[in-house]
LUMDREN-765962 format. One line per 8 residues: number of its first residue (from 1); their letters; for each residue x, y, z of N, C-alpha, C. Coordinates in steps of 0.2 Angstrom, whole numbers. Each point is the difference from the previous one (the first is absolute). Example, Ala and Ser with C-alpha at 12.3 -4.5 7.8 and 13.67 -1.06 7.14 Angstrom:
// residues 2
1) as) 66/-28/39/-4/6/0/4/6/0; -2/5/-4/4/6/1/-4/5/3 .
***
This chain:
// residues 448
1) martasls) 156/317/619/6/3/-3/-2/6/-4; 5/5/0/-1/7/-4/0/-2/-7; -5/4/-3/0/-1/-7/5/4/-4; 1/-2/-7/5/4/-3/-4/6/-3; 4/6/1/-3/6/-2/-1/0/-8; -6/3/-2/-2/1/-8/5/4/-3; 2/5/4/5/6/-2/6/-1/4; 5/-2/-4/6/-3/5/3/6/3 .
9) gfpewlpq) 1/-2/7/3/5/5/-4/4/3; -7/-1/0/-5/4/2/-6/-5/4; 3/-3/6/-5/-5/3/-6/3/3; -5/-5/0/-7/1/2/-2/-7/4; -3/2/6/-1/-5/5/-7/-2/-1; -2/-7/1/-7/-2/2/-1/2/6; -7/0/2/-2/3/7/3/-4/6; 1/-7/-1/3/-3/6/7/2/0 .
17) erlvelhv) 3/1/-5/7/2/0/1/7/2; -5/5/-2/0/6/2/0/1/8; -4/-5/3/-1/0/7/7/-1/3; 3/-4/-2/7/-3/2/5/7/0; -1/4/-6/4/6/0/-2/5/5; -6/1/1/-3/5/5/3/-2/6; 0/-6/2/3/-2/7/6/1/1; 4/0/-6/8/2/0/0/7/2 .
25) ldtlrktf) -4/5/-4/1/7/0/-3/2/7; -6/-3/3/-3/2/6/5/-2/6; 4/-6/0/5/-2/5/5/6/-1; 3/2/-5/6/4/-1/-2/7/2; -7/2/-2/-2/7/3/-1/0/8; -2/-5/3/-2/0/7/8/-1/3; 4/-3/-2/7/0/3/3/7/-1; 0/3/-6/3/7/-1/-4/5/6 .
33) elhgfssi) -6/0/0/-3/4/4/2/-1/7; 0/-6/3/3/-2/6/6/4/2; 4/0/-5/7/3/1/-1/9/-1; -6/2/-1/-1/7/-1/2/3/-6; 0/-4/-6/1/3/-6/-7/2/-3; 0/6/-3/-6/3/-3/0/-1/-7; -7/-2/-3/-1/-1/-7/0/6/-4; 3/0/-6/0/5/-5/-1/-3/-7 .
41) etravetv) -2/3/-5/-1/-2/-6/2/5/-5; 5/-2/-5/2/6/-4/-3/-2/-7; 0/5/-4/-2/-1/-7/3/-5/-4; -3/-3/-5/3/-5/-4/5/3/-5; -1/6/-1/5/3/-5/4/5/2; 6/0/-3/6/4/2/3/2/-7; 4/6/0/4/1/-6/6/-3/-1; 1/-1/-6/6/-5/-2/6/3/4 .
49) gqllrkge) 1/6/1/6/3/3/1/-2/7; -6/0/4/0/-2/6/1/-7/1; -3/-4/-4/1/-8/1/7/-2/-2; 3/3/-4/7/-2/-3/6/4/3; -2/4/5/6/4/2/5/-4/5; -2/-7/2/5/-3/3/-1/-8/-3; 6/-2/-2/0/-7/-2/-2/0/-8; 3/-6/-3/-2/0/-7/-5/-6/-1 .
57) idkevygl) -6/2/0/-5/-4/-1/-6/2/-6; 3/5/-4/-4/1/-5/-4/-4/-4; 3/-7/-1/-4/-4/-4/-5/-4/3; -1/2/7/-6/-4/3/-5/6/1; 1/5/-1/-6/6/0/-5/0/-4; -6/0/1/-6/1/-4/-1/7/-2; 1/3/-6/-2/6/-1/-7/1/0; -3/6/0/-8/1/1/-1/5/-5 .
65) srlqddeg) -5/0/-5/-2/5/-5/-7/-1/-2; -4/5/-2/-7/-1/-2/1/-3/-7; -6/-3/-2/0/-4/-7/-2/6/-5; -3/5/2/-1/6/-4/3/6/3; 7/1/0/3/6/3/-2/6/-4; -1/6/4/0/6/-4/6/1/-4; 0/4/-4/6/1/-3/6/4/4; -2/4/4/5/3/4/2/-4/6 .
73) eaaksdka) -3/-6/1/2/-6/6/4/-5/-4; 1/0/-6/3/-5/-3/7/-2/2; 4/6/2/7/-1/2/0/-3/7; -5/0/3/0/-3/7/0/-7/0; -2/-3/-5/0/-8/-1/8/-2/-1; 4/4/-2/7/-2/-2/4/-2/7; 2/-6/-1/4/-2/7/6/3/2; 2/3/-5/6/5/2/-1/6/3 .
81) dpnalalh) -6/2/1/-3/7/3/0/-2/7; 4/3/5/-1/-1/7/-7/1/3; -3/4/-4/-7/2/2/-5/-5/-2; 1/-4/-5/-4/-5/-2/-3/-4/6; -6/-3/0/-3/-4/6/1/-7/-2; 1/-3/6/1/-8/0/-3/-3/7; -1/-7/0/-3/-3/5/6/-1/5; -1/0/7/6/-1/5/1/-7/-1 .
89) fdltvpfa) 7/-2/1/2/-7/0/2/-2/7; -1/4/5/1/-2/7/-4/5/4; 0/0/7/-3/5/4/6/4/3; 5/-2/0/5/5/4/2/6/-4; 1/1/-6/1/6/-4/-6/4/1; -6/-2/-1/-6/5/1/0/2/8; 1/-4/5/0/1/6/5/6/1; 7/-1/-3/4/6/1/-2/7/-2 .
97) ryvvenag) -4/0/-5/-3/6/-3/-6/3/5; -4/-5/2/-5/1/5/2/3/6; 6/-2/2/3/3/7/2/7/-1; 4/1/-6/2/6/-1/-5/5/-2; -6/-2/-4/-5/5/-1/-4/2/6; -1/-5/5/-4/1/6/4/1/7; 6/1/-1/5/0/6/-3/6/5; -4/4/-1/-3/6/4/-5/-3/4 .
105) ylafpfrr) -3/-6/-2/-6/-3/3/1/-6/4; 7/-3/-1/0/-6/4/5/0/6; -1/-4/5/4/1/6/5/-6/-1; 6/1/1/6/-4/-1/3/-2/7; 3/-6/-1/0/-5/-5/-7/-2/-2; -1/-1/-6/-6/-1/-3/0/-8/-2; -5/-4/3/-1/-6/-1/-6/-2/-4; 1/-2/-6/-5/-2/-5/0/-7/-2 .
113) yqiqkvwr) -6/-2/-1/-1/-7/-5/-4/2/-5; 1/-4/-6/-3/2/-7/-1/-7/-3; -6/-2/-1/-2/-6/-3/-3/2/-7; 3/-1/-6/-3/3/-6/3/-5/-6; -3/2/-6/2/-4/-6/6/4/-3; 5/-4/-3/5/4/-4/1/-4/-7; 4/3/-5/0/-2/-6/7/-1/-2; 2/-5/-4/6/-1/-3/0/-4/-6 .
121) gerpqegr) 3/3/-5/0/-3/-7/6/-5/-1; 0/-5/4/5/-5/-1/-3/-7/-2; 4/-5/-2/-2/-6/-2/-4/-4/5; -7/-1/-1/-3/-4/6/3/-7/0; 0/-2/7/2/-7/1/-3/-2/8; 0/-6/2/-2/-1/6/3/4/6; -5/3/3/2/5/6/2/7/-3; 0/0/-7/1/7/-2/-5/2/-5 .
129) areftqad) -4/5/2/-6/3/-4/2/7/-2; -4/3/-5/1/6/-2/-5/5/4; -6/-2/3/-3/4/4/-1/-4/6; 2/2/6/0/-3/5/0/4/7; -2/-2/6/-1/3/6/5/0/4; 2/5/3/6/1/5/-3/2/7; 4/-2/5/-2/2/7/7/3/2; 0/7/2/6/3/1/-1/4/8 .
137) idvvgdge) 6/-1/4/0/4/6/7/4/0; 0/6/2/5/5/0/0/3/6; 6/3/2/0/5/6/6/5/-3; -3/6/-1/4/6/-2/0/5/5; 7/3/0/2/5/4/1/6/-3; 0/6/4/2/6/-2/7/2/2; 4/1/-5/7/1/1/5/-6/2; -3/-4/5/3/-6/2/-5/-6/2 .
145) lpfrydve) 2/-6/0/-4/-5/2/5/-6/4; -2/0/7/4/-5/3/1/-7/-3; 6/-3/1/0/-7/-4/-5/-4/4; -2/0/6/-5/-4/4/-5/-2/-5; -2/5/-4/-6/-1/-5/1/-6/-4; 6/-1/-3/3/-5/-4/-2/-7/4; 2/0/5/-1/-7/4/-8/0/1; -4/5/2/-7/-1/1/-3/-2/-6 .
153) ialviaea) 0/3/-6/-3/-2/-6/2/-8/-2; 6/-2/2/0/-8/-2/-3/-4/5; -2/3/6/-3/-5/5/-7/0/-1; -3/6/-2/-7/1/-3/-2/-5/-6; 4/0/-4/-1/-4/-7/0/-7/3; 6/-2/4/0/-7/2/-6/-2/4; -3/5/4/-6/-2/3/-6/-1/-4; -1/5/-6/-5/0/-4/-1/-6/-5 .
161) lsalpipd) 7/-3/-2/0/-6/-4/-1/-6/5; 1/1/6/-1/-7/4/-7/-1/1; -4/6/-2/-7/-1/1/-3/-2/-6; 2/-1/-6/-2/-2/-6/0/-7/-1; -5/-3/-5/0/-8/0/5/-1/-6; 6/0/1/6/-1/-4/5/-5/4; 4/-2/-4/5/-5/3/6/5/4; 4/-4/2/5/4/5/4/5/-5 .
169) frlrinnr) 3/5/3/4/5/-5/6/2/4; 4/4/-4/7/3/3/0/7/-3; 1/4/4/2/8/-2/8/-1/0; 2/1/-6/7/0/-2/3/7/0; 3/1/5/3/9/1/7/1/-1; 1/5/-3/7/2/-2/1/9/2; 5/3/-1/1/7/1/4/2/-5; -3/5/-4/4/3/-6/7/4/3 .
177) klaegfyr) -1/3/5/7/3/2/5/-6/2; -2/-5/3/4/-6/0/3/-2/-6; -4/-1/-5/2/-3/-7/4/6/-3; -2/6/0/4/5/-4/7/1/4; 0/0/6/6/2/4/5/-6/-2; -2/-6/0/4/-5/-2/3/1/-6; -5/1/-6/4/0/-6/4/6/-1; -1/6/3/5/5/1/6/-2/3 .
185) gigltdta) 0/-4/6/5/-2/2/5/-4/-3; -3/-4/-5/4/-5/-4/2/4/-7; -2/7/-1/2/4/-6/-5/0/-5; -6/-2/1/-6/0/-5/-4/7/1; 2/4/-4/-3/7/1/-7/1/-3; -2/-5/-5/-7/2/-2/-3/-6/4; -3/3/6/-4/-5/4/-6/-1/-3; -3/5/-3/-7/-2/-2/0/-5/-5 .
193) gvlrsidk) 5/0/-4/1/-5/-6/1/-7/2; 4/0/6/1/-7/4/-6/-2/2; -4/4/4/-6/-2/3/-5/-3/-6; 1/3/-5/-6/-2/-6/3/-7/-3; 6/-1/1/3/-7/-2/-2/-5/4; 2/1/7/-2/-4/5/-8/-2/0; -4/5/-1/-7/-1/0/-2/-5/-5; 5/-2/-5/-2/-5/-5/3/-7/2 .
201) lekigaak) 3/-1/6/3/-5/1/-5/-7/1; -5/1/2/-4/-6/0/-4/-2/-6; 0/5/-5/-2/-1/-8/5/-3/-3; 6/2/0/5/-2/-5/6/-3/3; 1/-1/7/6/-4/3/6/4/1; 4/-3/5/5/4/2/6/1/-5; 1/-5/-5/4/0/-5/-1/6/-5; -7/1/-2/-1/5/-5/0/7/4 .
209) vaellkse) -2/0/6/1/6/4/7/3/0; 4/-4/2/8/0/0/2/4/-7; -2/-3/-6/2/2/-6/-3/7/-1; -6/1/2/-4/7/-1/5/6/5; 2/-3/5/4/5/4/7/2/-3; 2/-6/-3/7/2/-3/-1/3/-7; -5/-1/-5/0/2/-6/-4/7/0; -4/1/5/-3/7/-1/1/4/6 .
217) lgatdeqa) 4/-1/6/2/4/4/8/-1/2; 3/-3/-4/7/0/0/3/-4/6; -4/-4/4/2/-4/6/6/-4/-3; 4/-1/6/6/-6/-1/-4/-6/2; 4/-6/-1/-3/-6/3/0/0/8; 5/3/2/0/0/8/-7/5/2; -1/5/-2/-5/4/1/-7/-3/-1; 0/-3/-6/-6/-4/-2/-1/-5/5 .
225) glalklas) 4/-3/2/0/-6/5/-2/2/7; 3/6/2/-2/2/7/-8/3/0; -2/3/-6/-6/2/-1/-5/-6/1; 2/-5/-3/-5/-6/0/1/-4/7; 6/0/3/0/-3/7/-5/4/5; 0/7/-1/-4/4/4/-8/-3/-1; -1/0/-6/-8/-2/-2/-1/-7/2; 5/-4/1/-2/-7/2/-1/-1/8 .
233) irtedtsf) 0/5/4/0/0/7/-8/0/2; -2/-4/4/-7/-1/2/0/-3/6; -3/4/5/-2/-3/7/-6/2/3; -1/-4/6/-7/1/3/1/4/6; 6/2/1/2/3/6/5/6/-2; 3/2/5/5/6/-2/7/-2/-2; 1/-6/0/7/-3/-2/2/2/-6; -4/4/-4/3/2/-6/5/5/0 .
241) vqqvralg) -1/4/7/5/6/0/7/-3/0; 1/-5/4/7/-4/0/2/-2/-6; -5/-3/-5/2/-2/-6/2/5/-4; -4/6/-1/2/5/-4/7/2/2; 1/2/7/8/3/2/4/-5/-1; -2/-6/-1/6/-5/-2/2/0/-7; -3/4/-4/2/1/-7/5/5/-1; 2/4/6/5/5/1/-1/6/-4 .
249) vtdellee) -6/2/-1/-1/7/-3/-2/4/5; 2/7/-1/-1/5/6/-3/6/-5; -5/2/4/-3/7/-4/-5/3/6; -1/7/1/-4/3/4/-7/-3/-2; -3/1/-5/-6/-1/-3/-2/-7/1; 5/-5/-1/-1/-7/1/-1/-1/8; 3/3/5/-1/0/7/-7/2/2; -2/6/-4/-7/2/2/-5/-5/-3 .
257) glneleqv) 1/-3/-5/-5/-4/-3/0/-7/4; 5/-2/2/2/-6/5/-5/1/7; 0/6/3/-2/2/6/-7/0/-1; -3/3/-5/-7/0/-2/-4/-6/-1; 3/-5/-5/-2/-7/0/0/-3/6; 6/0/4/0/-3/6/-6/1/4; -2/7/1/-6/1/4/-7/-3/-2; 0/0/-7/-6/-3/-3/-1/-8/3 .
265) iqaavqra) 6/-3/-2/0/-8/1/-1/-1/7; 3/4/5/0/-1/7/-7/0/3; -4/5/-3/-6/2/2/-5/-7/-3; 2/-1/-6/-4/-6/-3/0/-6/3; 7/-2/2/0/-6/4/-3/0/7; -1/5/2/-4/0/6/-8/1/0; -2/4/-6/-7/1/-1/-3/-4/-5; 3/-3/-5/-2/-3/-5/5/-5/-2 .
273) pgkvvadl) 1/-5/5/4/-5/-1/-1/-5/-6; 5/-1/-4/-1/-5/-6/-3/3/-6; -2/7/0/-3/3/-5/5/5/-5; 6/1/4/4/5/-3/7/-3/-1; 3/2/-6/7/-3/-1/4/6/-3; 6/1/2/5/5/-2/2/-4/-7; -1/3/-6/2/-2/-7/3/5/-3; 7/0/-1/4/5/-3/0/-1/-7 .
281) siargldy) -4/-4/-3/-1/0/-7/-5/6/-3; -5/1/5/-5/5/-1/2/7/-2; -1/2/-6/2/7/-2/-6/5/-2; -6/-3/-4/-5/4/-1/3/5/-6; -3/-1/-6/2/3/-5/-1/8/-1; -6/2/4/-1/8/-1/5/4/3; 1/6/-2/6/3/3/-2/5/5; -7/0/2/-1/4/6/1/-2/7 .
289) ytgtvvet) 2/-7/0/2/-3/7/6/2/2; 0/2/7/6/3/2/3/-4/6; -3/-4/3/1/-5/7/-2/-6/-1; -5/-2/5/-3/-6/1/-4/-2/-7; 1/-6/-2/-3/-3/-6/-2/-7/2; -7/-1/-2/-3/-7/2/-3/-3/-6; 0/-6/-1/-4/-4/-4/-3/-6/4; -5/-3/-2/-3/-6/4/-3/-5/-4 .
297) vlvgheql) 2/-6/2/-2/-5/-5/-4/-5/5; -5/-4/-4/-3/-6/4/4/-7/0; 1/-2/5/5/-6/1/-4/-6/-5; 4/-3/-4/-4/-5/-4/-2/3/-6; 0/7/-1/-3/2/-6/4/6/-3; 7/-1/1/4/6/-1/0/1/-8; -2/-4/-4/0/2/-7/-5/4/-2; -4/3/6/-5/4/-2/2/8/0 .
305) gsicsggr) 6/0/3/3/7/1/-1/3/7; 1/6/0/-1/4/6/-7/1/1; -3/0/6/-7/1/2/-1/6/3; 6/3/3/0/6/4/7/3/-1; 0/6/-2/7/3/-1/-1/8/2; 6/3/1/1/7/1/6/1/4; 0/6/4/5/2/4/0/7/1; 6/3/2/2/7/2/0/4/-6 .
313) ydalaskg) -3/6/0/2/5/-5/1/7/3; 6/3/-1/1/6/4/0/7/-4; -1/-2/-8/0/7/-4/-6/-1/-4; -5/-4/0/-5/-1/-5/-4/6/-1; -2/2/7/-4/6/0/3/6/4; 0/6/-4/2/7/2/-2/5/-3; 0/6/4/-4/6/-2/6/5/2; 3/2/-5/5/5/1/6/-2/4 .
321) nrkfpgvg) 2/3/6/5/-4/4/-4/-4/5; -6/-1/0/-4/-5/5/0/-7/-3; 2/-5/4/0/-6/-3/-4/-4/5; -3/-5/-3/-5/-5/4/2/-8/-1; 5/-1/4/3/-7/0/-6/-5/3; 0/-6/-3/-5/-5/1/2/-7/0; -4/-4/3/2/-8/-1/-7/-3/-1; 0/-5/-5/-7/-4/-1/1/-6/-3 .
329) lsigvtrl) -5/-4/0/0/-7/-3/-6/-1/-4; 0/-3/-5/-6/-1/-4/-1/-7/-1; -6/-2/1/-2/-8/-1/-4/0/-7; 3/-5/-3/-4/-1/-7/-6/-5/1; -6/4/1/-6/-4/3/-2/-5/-6; 0/2/-6/-3/-4/-6/5/-5/-1; 6/0/0/6/-5/0/-2/-5/6; -2/2/5/-1/-4/7/-6/-4/-2 .
337) vsrilsqe) -6/4/-2/-6/-4/0/0/-5/-6; 4/2/-6/0/-5/-5/3/-7/2; 6/1/4/2/-6/3/-5/-4/4; -3/4/4/-5/-3/5/-4/-4/-3; -3/3/-6/-5/-4/-4/2/-6/-4; 5/2/-3/3/-5/-5/2/-6/4; 3/1/6/2/-7/4/-5/-2/5; -6/4/-1/-5/-3/5/2/1/7 .
345) latasrsv) 4/5/2/2/1/7/-5/1/4; -5/4/-2/-6/2/5/-6/0/-5; -6/-1/3/-6/1/-4/-5/4/5; -5/3/-3/-5/3/4/-6/-6/1; -3/1/6/-5/-5/3/-6/0/-5; -1/5/-3/-6/0/-6/1/5/-5; -3/1/-5/1/4/-5/-4/8/0; -4/0/5/-4/6/1/1/2/7 .
353) ptavlval) -1/7/2/-1/1/7/-7/-1/3; -4/-2/-4/-7/-2/3/0/-6/4; -4/1/6/0/-6/5/-7/-3/-1; -5/4/-1/-7/-1/0/-3/2/-7; -5/-5/-2/-5/1/-5/-7/0/2; -3/5/0/-7/0/2/-5/-2/-5; -2/-6/0/-5/-3/-5/-6/3/1; -4/0/-7/-6/3/-1/-6/-6/0 .
361) ntddswsa) -6/1/3/-5/-5/0/-4/2/-6; -2/7/-1/-3/2/-5/4/6/-3; -2/3/-6/3/6/-2/-2/6/4; -6/-1/3/-2/5/4/3/1/6; 3/-5/2/4/0/7/7/4/0; 1/2/-7/7/3/0/2/6/5; -6/4/1/1/6/5/2/-2/7; -4/-6/1/1/-2/8/6/-3/0 .
369) aqdiaaql) 3/-4/-5/7/-2/0/6/4/1; -2/7/-4/5/5/1/0/2/7; -5/1/3/0/1/7/4/-4/5; -1/-7/-2/4/-5/4/7/2/-1; 2/0/-7/7/1/-2/3/7/3; -5/5/1/3/6/3/2/-1/7; -5/-4/4/2/-1/7/7/-5/1; 1/-4/-4/6/-4/0/6/4/-3 .
377) rgrgiate) 0/5/-4/4/3/-2/3/6/5; -5/2/4/1/5/5/4/-4/5; 1/-5/1/4/-4/5/6/-3/-3; 1/3/-6/7/-2/-3/0/-6/-4; -6/-4/-2/-1/-6/-4/0/2/-7; 4/-2/-4/-1/2/-7/-5/-5/-3; -6/3/-3/-6/-3/-2/-3/3/-7; -2/-6/-4/-3/1/-7/-7/-2/1 .
385) vaakaekf) -5/3/-4/-6/-3/-2/-2/-3/-5; -3/-5/-1/-1/-4/-6/-3/5/-5; 2/-1/-6/-4/5/-6/-6/-2/-2; -2/-7/1/-8/-2/-1/-1/-6/4; -6/-2/0/-3/-5/4/-1/-6/-3; 6/-3/-1/1/-7/-4/-2/-5/6; 0/-6/-3/0/-5/5/6/0/5; -1/-2/6/5/0/5/7/-3/-2 .
393) gkqikfad) -2/-6/-3/6/-3/-2/4/4/-4; -3/3/-5/4/4/-5/4/6/3; -4/3/6/3/6/3/6/-3/4; 0/-6/3/5/-3/3/6/-1/-4; -2/-3/-6/6/-1/-5/3/7/-2; -3/5/-1/2/6/-1/5/2/5; -2/0/6/4/1/6/7/-4/0; -1/-6/-2/6/-5/0/5/2/-5 .
401) rrgipfvw) -3/2/-7/4/2/-5/4/6/1; -3/5/4/3/7/2/5/-2/6; -1/-5/4/4/-2/5/-2/3/7; -7/1/0/-3/3/6/-1/-5/5; 1/-1/6/-1/-5/4/-7/-1/3; -3/5/1/-7/0/3/-6/3/-4; -5/-4/1/-7/3/-3/-5/1/5; -3/5/-1/-5/3/6/-7/-1/-4 .
409) ftdddgkh) -4/-4/4/-7/0/-2/-5/2/5; -5/3/-2/-6/3/4/-7/-3/-3; -3/-4/5/-6/-3/-2/-5/6/0; -7/-3/-2/-6/4/-1/-1/4/7; 1/-5/6/-2/3/6/5/5/4; 5/1/-5/6/5/3/5/-5/4; 1/-5/-1/5/-4/5/6/-1/-5; 5/2/3/7/0/-3/4/-6/1 .
417) qvkdirtg) 3/-2/-5/5/-6/1/7/2/-5; 5/-4/2/5/2/-4/4/-7/0; 2/-1/-8/3/-7/-1/7/1/-2; 4/-4/3/7/-1/-2/0/-5/-7; 1/3/-5/-1/-5/-6/6/-5/0; 6/2/3/6/-5/0/-2/-6/4; -4/0/6/-1/-6/4/-7/-2/-1; -5/4/-2/-7/0/0/-4/1/6 .
425) eqvdadpa) 4/2/5/-3/2/6/-4/6/0; -6/0/3/-5/6/-1/-3/1/7; 1/7/3/-2/1/6/-5/6/0; -4/1/5/-3/5/1/5/7/2; -3/6/-3/5/6/1/-4/6/0; 3/5/3/-4/6/1/6/6/-3; -2/3/-5/3/5/-3/4/5/4; -3/1/6/2/5/4/6/-3/5 .
433) ewtpseed) 1/-7/0/4/-3/4/6/-4/-3; -3/-4/-5/4/-5/-3/7/2/-3; 5/-3/1/7/2/-3/3/-7/-2; 3/1/-6/4/-7/-1/7/0/4; 3/-6/0/6/-1/4/6/5/-4; 4/1/4/5/6/-1/4/-3/-7; 1/-6/-1/2/-3/-6/-3/2/-6; -7/-1/1/-5/2/-6/-1/7/0 .
441) lhvrvtta) 1/4/4/-3/7/0/4/4/-6; 6/-2/0/5/5/-5/3/-6/-4; 2/2/-6/5/-4/-4/6/-1/3; 3/-6/1/6/-2/3/5/-1/-6; 5/1/1/6/-1/-5/5/-5/4; 0/-6/-2/5/-5/4/5/-2/-5; 5/-3/4/6/-2/-4/-1/-7/-1; 3/-3/-5/0/-7/-2/3/-4/4 .
***
């Protein structure tokens, strides 16, 4: 089980826990690269003006300053200064800057994945840390980006999550055009405000959302009721289209959003059956989303919140009249790993990557033992050499404490044997040929 972090909100893993995290990261990386996404890494620091230009998240941003600022730099630590420095709170906003600054060197549509730490100064709780790892994939176009990429991104994420040692999951997908067109069609012009209210539905309930719509946005009882009816529609197929139209609202933007969401769900039913649901309550609080929006929950662990979210953004990145529309999703790796560890959903087969410990007969045999280890490592077998020539029983106990399955012995005549300390079986072996079973060669992460 994962330990409680000594500094709240900043988790650290034990070696065996870290191996589980590395398995998750490696699995995501391999899946993303199989689909042609290139890896990038952006700086951890952005200007406050860059970070806060979309959406109201200033309370979550960690400002950055030196403990001993020069006199002329003091103003830069002022959080009101748009040129002050802060740690990035997600990877999408820095990516938008990266695209604009490097547009002349990128081939569009640009497919990127990014696995990196981010920081948010919010109240720590289960699944919500102040420092955590995200894994993002995005496709960005130059001037335009075909809607087909919205469909592809959802399918890639479904494939990536399916390869992880986690419970079943659901991608809950909506479309901001659908929602905004509907609200416009019922006479609610502050569509962004309605979306922010609907985004609170699961936290505060339908009755309180209705009160917000009426008190803050001037909605009538009928308008609030229709907005909540839309948010209650949830289907695993394209039948949501008929349910929305049955509400009797017409709007051009609504029709566009319905058509786009129908394409995503239709493809998901075919290529990722049972993994995607049309959920018209999904709003996403950040202002830069313009079309498809996604949140993902683990079935049976819904209280954890979304483990993967994102969507389409058509105006986040621009350079003069040149716009770079994109679509992307972000997996909360730390949130996922925290749940995997706390619920013991998966474990690493051992706590170290080492498969073999080469024992020492005498301290003078250390150099010869290193030669054996080099032969084994040369064939991809992770190997350590004992630090000193203690009794063999102590060296075996050391391997056992470390979680190393095999101990290698060489007698005075140069004869080699390897012992499986779990079973006690000891056999003759040649360092140029012997290989452990595939199960023991590498650390395996298995589900409970």
